[in-house]
C-alpha positions as CSV (number, residue, x, y, z in Angstrom):
1,M,-44.9,-15.0,-10.0
2,R,-42.1,-13.6,-12.2
3,R,-43.3,-10.0,-11.3
4,R,-43.0,-10.9,-7.8
5,H,-39.3,-12.4,-8.0
6,L,-37.9,-9.4,-10.0
7,P,-36.8,-7.8,-7.3
8,L,-35.0,-10.3,-5.9
9,V,-33.3,-10.8,-9.0
10,A,-32.3,-7.3,-9.2
11,A,-31.0,-7.3,-5.4
12,A,-28.9,-10.2,-6.3
13,A,-27.2,-8.9,-9.3
14,A,-26.5,-5.6,-7.3
15,L,-25.1,-7.8,-4.7
16,G,-22.9,-10.1,-7.0
17,L,-25.1,-13.0,-6.7
18,G,-25.8,-13.6,-10.2
19,R,-23.6,-14.5,-12.9
20,P,-20.4,-14.0,-10.7
21,V,-21.3,-17.0,-8.5
22,L,-21.6,-19.1,-11.5
23,A,-18.2,-17.9,-12.6
24,Q,-16.7,-18.6,-9.4
25,E,-17.9,-22.2,-9.6
26,A,-16.5,-22.6,-12.6
27,W,-13.1,-21.2,-11.7
28,P,-10.6,-21.4,-13.7
29,T,-12.4,-20.5,-17.0
30,R,-8.9,-18.6,-18.3
31,T,-5.2,-18.4,-17.5
32,I,-3.7,-17.5,-14.1
33,R,-1.0,-15.3,-13.5
34,L,1.7,-16.1,-10.9
35,V,3.3,-12.9,-10.0
36,V,7.1,-13.4,-8.7
37,T,8.5,-10.8,-6.8
38,F,12.2,-11.1,-7.9
39,P,13.6,-11.3,-11.6
40,P,14.1,-14.9,-13.7
41,G,16.9,-16.9,-12.3
42,G,16.7,-17.2,-8.4
43,S,15.3,-19.3,-6.3
44,S,11.9,-18.1,-5.8
45,D,11.6,-17.9,-10.0
46,I,12.4,-21.3,-10.2
47,V,10.3,-22.7,-7.7
48,A,7.4,-20.5,-9.1
49,R,8.1,-22.0,-12.7
50,V,8.2,-25.6,-11.3
51,L,4.7,-24.9,-9.2
52,A,3.2,-23.1,-12.5
53,D,4.1,-26.4,-14.7
54,V,2.4,-28.8,-12.3
55,L,-0.8,-26.8,-12.0
56,S,-0.9,-26.0,-15.7
57,Q,-1.3,-29.8,-16.0
58,R,-3.6,-29.9,-12.9
59,L,-6.0,-27.3,-13.4
60,P,-8.0,-26.7,-16.9
61,Q,-6.4,-23.6,-17.6
62,R,-2.6,-22.6,-17.9
63,V,-0.8,-20.9,-15.0
64,I,1.8,-18.4,-16.5
65,V,4.7,-16.7,-14.6
66,D,5.0,-12.7,-14.4
67,N,8.0,-11.3,-13.0
68,R,7.7,-8.0,-11.4
69,P,11.1,-7.2,-9.1
70,G,11.7,-4.0,-7.7
71,A,11.6,-2.4,-4.1
72,G,12.0,-5.2,-2.1
73,G,9.3,-7.2,-3.5
74,T,6.7,-4.6,-2.6
75,L,6.1,-3.3,-6.3
76,A,5.0,-6.8,-7.3
77,A,3.0,-7.2,-3.8
78,Q,1.3,-4.0,-4.4
79,H,0.3,-4.7,-7.8
80,V,-1.4,-8.2,-6.7
81,A,-3.1,-6.7,-3.6
82,T,-5.0,-4.1,-6.2
83,Q,-5.9,-6.9,-8.4
84,P,-9.7,-8.5,-8.6
85,A,-10.0,-11.0,-6.0
86,D,-11.3,-13.8,-8.4
87,G,-8.2,-16.2,-8.2
88,Y,-6.5,-15.0,-11.8
89,T,-3.7,-13.0,-10.1
90,L,-1.8,-14.7,-7.6
91,M,1.8,-14.2,-6.1
92,L,4.6,-16.5,-4.7
93,S,4.9,-14.8,-1.5
94,N,8.1,-14.7,0.4
95,T,9.5,-13.1,3.4
96,A,10.5,-9.9,1.9
97,P,7.5,-8.4,0.5
98,I,5.3,-9.7,3.5
99,V,7.5,-9.4,6.4
100,T,10.9,-7.4,5.8
101,S,10.2,-4.7,3.4
102,P,6.9,-3.2,4.5
103,P,8.6,-1.8,7.8
104,I,11.5,-0.1,5.6
105,Y,9.5,1.2,2.6
106,P,7.4,4.2,3.2
107,N,3.7,3.8,1.9
108,V,3.7,0.2,0.1
109,G,0.2,0.7,-0.3
110,Y,-1.1,-2.7,1.3
111,D,-1.2,-4.5,4.6
112,P,0.7,-7.6,4.6
113,V,-1.6,-9.6,6.9
114,T,-5.2,-8.3,5.8
115,G,-4.4,-6.8,2.1
116,F,-3.8,-10.8,0.8
117,T,-5.4,-14.2,1.3
118,H,-2.3,-16.5,2.4
119,I,-3.4,-19.5,0.6
120,A,-0.6,-22.1,1.1
121,Y,2.6,-22.1,2.6
122,L,5.6,-24.3,0.5
123,G,8.5,-24.2,2.7
124,A,11.8,-22.3,3.9
125,T,15.5,-22.0,2.6
126,P,18.4,-20.4,4.7
127,L,21.0,-17.8,3.9
128,V,24.7,-18.6,3.4
129,I,27.3,-16.0,4.1
130,V,29.6,-16.2,1.0
131,V,32.7,-14.6,0.2
132,N,35.0,-14.2,-3.0
133,P,37.9,-15.8,-2.0
134,R,40.3,-13.5,-4.2
135,L,39.2,-10.6,-2.1
136,V,38.9,-12.0,1.4
137,P,41.2,-14.4,3.3
138,A,38.8,-15.6,6.0
139,T,38.1,-19.1,5.9
140,D,35.7,-18.8,9.1
141,L,33.1,-16.5,10.4
142,Q,35.4,-15.5,13.3
143,G,37.9,-14.5,10.5
144,L,35.7,-12.7,8.5
145,V,34.4,-10.6,11.3
146,A,38.1,-9.6,12.0
147,W,39.0,-9.2,8.5
148,I,35.9,-6.9,8.2
149,K,37.0,-4.7,11.5
150,A,40.5,-4.5,9.9
151,Q,39.3,-2.5,7.0
152,P,40.0,1.2,6.8
153,T,36.0,1.6,5.4
154,P,33.0,-0.7,5.6
155,P,33.2,-3.7,3.0
156,G,30.1,-3.5,1.1
157,F,27.9,-6.7,1.2
158,G,25.2,-7.5,-1.6
159,S,21.8,-8.9,-1.1
160,S,18.9,-9.4,-3.9
161,G,17.5,-5.8,-2.8
162,A,16.4,-3.7,0.0
163,G,14.1,-5.3,2.1
164,S,15.3,-8.7,1.4
165,V,15.9,-11.2,3.9
166,A,19.5,-10.8,2.9
167,H,19.3,-7.1,3.7
168,I,18.0,-7.3,7.4
169,F,20.4,-10.3,8.0
170,G,23.2,-8.0,7.1
171,E,22.2,-5.3,9.4
172,A,21.3,-7.8,12.0
173,F,25.2,-9.3,11.6
174,T,26.6,-6.0,11.7
175,A,24.8,-5.3,15.1
176,R,25.7,-8.8,16.4
177,T,29.1,-8.7,15.7
178,G,30.6,-5.1,15.6
179,A,31.7,-5.6,12.0
180,A,30.3,-2.5,10.3
181,L,29.4,-3.3,6.6
182,T,28.0,-1.3,3.8
183,H,24.6,-2.6,1.9
184,V,24.7,-3.2,-1.7
185,P,21.3,-3.8,-3.1
186,Y,20.6,-5.3,-6.4
187,R,17.4,-6.3,-8.3
188,G,17.6,-10.0,-7.2
189,S,20.4,-12.7,-6.7
190,A,21.6,-13.1,-10.2
191,P,23.0,-9.9,-10.7
192,M,24.4,-9.5,-7.4
193,Q,26.1,-13.2,-7.7
194,A,27.8,-11.7,-11.0
195,D,29.3,-8.8,-9.4
196,L,30.4,-10.9,-6.4
197,L,32.4,-13.2,-8.8
198,G,33.5,-10.4,-10.3
199,G,35.2,-8.7,-7.3
200,A,32.7,-5.6,-7.3
201,I,31.6,-6.7,-3.7
202,P,33.7,-8.7,-1.4
203,L,31.0,-10.7,0.4
204,S,27.2,-11.3,0.1
205,F,24.3,-12.8,2.3
206,D,22.1,-14.9,0.0
207,T,20.3,-18.1,-0.4
208,L,22.3,-21.5,-0.5
209,P,20.9,-23.2,-3.4
210,Q,21.8,-19.7,-5.5
211,N,25.3,-20.2,-4.4
212,V,26.1,-23.8,-4.1
213,E,27.4,-24.5,-7.5
214,N,30.3,-21.9,-7.3
215,I,31.2,-23.2,-3.9
216,R,31.6,-26.5,-5.3
217,A,34.0,-25.1,-8.0
218,G,35.8,-22.9,-5.4
219,R,34.9,-19.5,-7.3
220,L,33.3,-18.8,-4.0
221,R,33.8,-19.5,-0.2
222,A,30.9,-20.5,2.2
223,I,31.4,-19.1,5.6
224,A,28.5,-20.1,7.5
225,V,24.6,-21.2,6.8
226,T,22.1,-19.2,8.7
227,S,20.0,-22.1,9.8
228,P,19.9,-24.1,13.2
229,M,21.4,-27.3,11.4
230,R,24.0,-27.8,8.7
231,Q,22.3,-28.4,5.2
232,E,22.6,-31.5,3.1
233,M,23.3,-29.7,0.0
234,A,26.4,-28.4,1.7
235,P,27.3,-30.5,4.8
236,E,30.8,-29.2,5.1
237,V,29.7,-25.7,5.9
238,P,29.2,-24.8,9.9
239,T,26.2,-22.8,11.0
240,T,26.4,-19.5,12.3
241,G,25.7,-21.0,15.8
242,E,28.9,-23.6,15.4
243,A,30.9,-20.5,14.3
244,G,30.4,-19.0,17.3
245,F,27.3,-16.9,16.8
246,P,24.2,-18.8,18.1
247,G,21.1,-17.1,17.2
248,L,22.2,-15.5,14.4
249,L,19.8,-16.9,12.0
250,A,17.5,-16.1,8.8
251,E,15.3,-17.9,6.8
252,N,13.4,-16.9,3.3
253,W,9.9,-18.6,3.2
254,L,7.8,-19.4,0.1
255,G,3.9,-19.3,0.1
256,L,1.2,-18.9,-2.3
257,A,-1.0,-15.7,-1.7
258,G,-3.6,-13.6,-3.6
259,P,-5.8,-10.6,-3.1
260,A,-7.6,-10.2,0.0
261,R,-11.2,-11.8,0.2
262,M,-10.9,-14.3,-2.5
263,P,-13.7,-17.0,-2.8
264,A,-13.5,-19.3,-0.2
265,A,-13.9,-22.4,-2.9
266,V,-11.4,-21.1,-5.0
267,V,-9.0,-20.8,-2.0
268,A,-9.9,-24.1,-1.2
269,R,-9.2,-25.6,-4.5
270,L,-5.7,-24.0,-4.8
271,H,-4.6,-24.8,-1.4
272,E,-5.4,-28.5,-2.1
273,E,-3.8,-28.6,-5.7
274,V,-0.6,-27.0,-4.2
275,K,-0.6,-29.8,-1.6
276,A,-0.7,-32.4,-3.8
277,A,1.7,-30.5,-6.1
278,V,4.5,-30.6,-3.6
279,A,3.6,-34.3,-2.6
280,L,4.8,-35.3,-6.1
281,P,8.6,-36.5,-6.4
282,I,9.6,-34.3,-9.1
283,V,8.6,-31.0,-7.2
284,Q,10.3,-32.2,-3.8
285,Q,13.2,-33.2,-5.6
286,R,13.3,-29.6,-7.3
287,M,12.5,-28.2,-4.0
288,A,15.5,-30.5,-2.6
289,E,17.6,-28.8,-5.2
290,H,17.0,-25.4,-4.0
291,G,17.5,-26.2,-0.4
292,I,13.6,-25.5,0.4
293,A,12.5,-27.4,3.6
294,I,8.8,-28.2,2.8
295,R,6.5,-28.1,5.8
296,P,2.6,-29.1,5.5
297,M,0.5,-26.3,7.0
298,T,-3.1,-25.9,6.4
299,Q,-4.5,-22.7,5.1
300,P,-5.6,-21.1,8.4
301,E,-2.1,-22.2,9.7
302,F,-0.3,-20.5,7.3
303,A,-2.1,-17.3,7.7
304,A,-1.5,-17.5,11.4
305,F,2.0,-18.1,10.6
306,V,2.2,-15.0,8.4
307,A,0.7,-12.9,11.0
308,E,3.2,-14.0,13.4
309,E,6.0,-13.3,11.2
310,V,5.1,-9.8,10.4
311,K,4.2,-9.2,14.5
312,T,7.8,-10.8,15.4
313,V,10.4,-10.3,12.7
314,G,8.3,-7.2,10.9
315,G,8.5,-5.9,14.5
316,A,11.9,-6.6,14.9
317,V,12.9,-5.1,11.5
318,K,10.7,-1.6,12.2
319,A,12.4,-1.4,15.9
320,P,16.1,-0.2,14.8
321,G,14.8,2.3,12.1
322,I,16.2,0.3,9.1
323,T,15.7,2.0,6.1
324,A,15.5,1.2,2.2
325,Q,18.5,3.8,1.4
């Protein structure tokens, strides 16, 4: 009987049906890395750390945050896409490396849809058009457009990086308003905001929570939010639609992803753990503080959502030939 089953044991080992199956069933047995596509200090990083803390309490192993900024998030995404699909390397995915960066960066080295396992949707936050009031006298969107057009050379607008949602929105803003701007990319929101406050750039497009404290203190002036409705954390700031430019919208969504072809049991476990995490009052509070609207999705719904975003939004980015330069 032992000799009869030896070929089956060898075949199972060759196909990865021996010890790896037991390891998958025991997941996790070691530390999990959560890769963030932006540097510390921004909304993505803060959300990642909140999620990592909660998951570390719920899982038998720690979840640590690994910041890998650069190239519109594509460096981090490429790294994650090439890691073993064993559930020990994950990514806080967002609109930039999945939707808006791949069309403008040549040879990113991954397919944003099939190159990942899209595990769980967290939520989305709009952008805010914000200016340094010492440099820009405009107090509304129509006035900002007029001020930009009156400048002898196109003013610079800051974004968290080439290929970011803010970069793409800036291109759309120029196309829609006819107000020429020069893109000034940074390696994340924090260094960009430092230059905005210091007067190196006159305006930026950035996530609202990242700027709300400076807006309330008067150090920055909010012109409009890029959402269909006003935001609870800054109800006095009009939407782009109210300001005369309906349809000029943008949001940055956040999710959890891993390399392609992750084990189904690990994906299901992670999805349920994230679902439980975002239901906690403390997590909901932190997400609300950063203007992130939570919307429940099943794992297949999230995967379909990503595919649709890549097709529609990513296609719209690719059509006009926007580049990372």
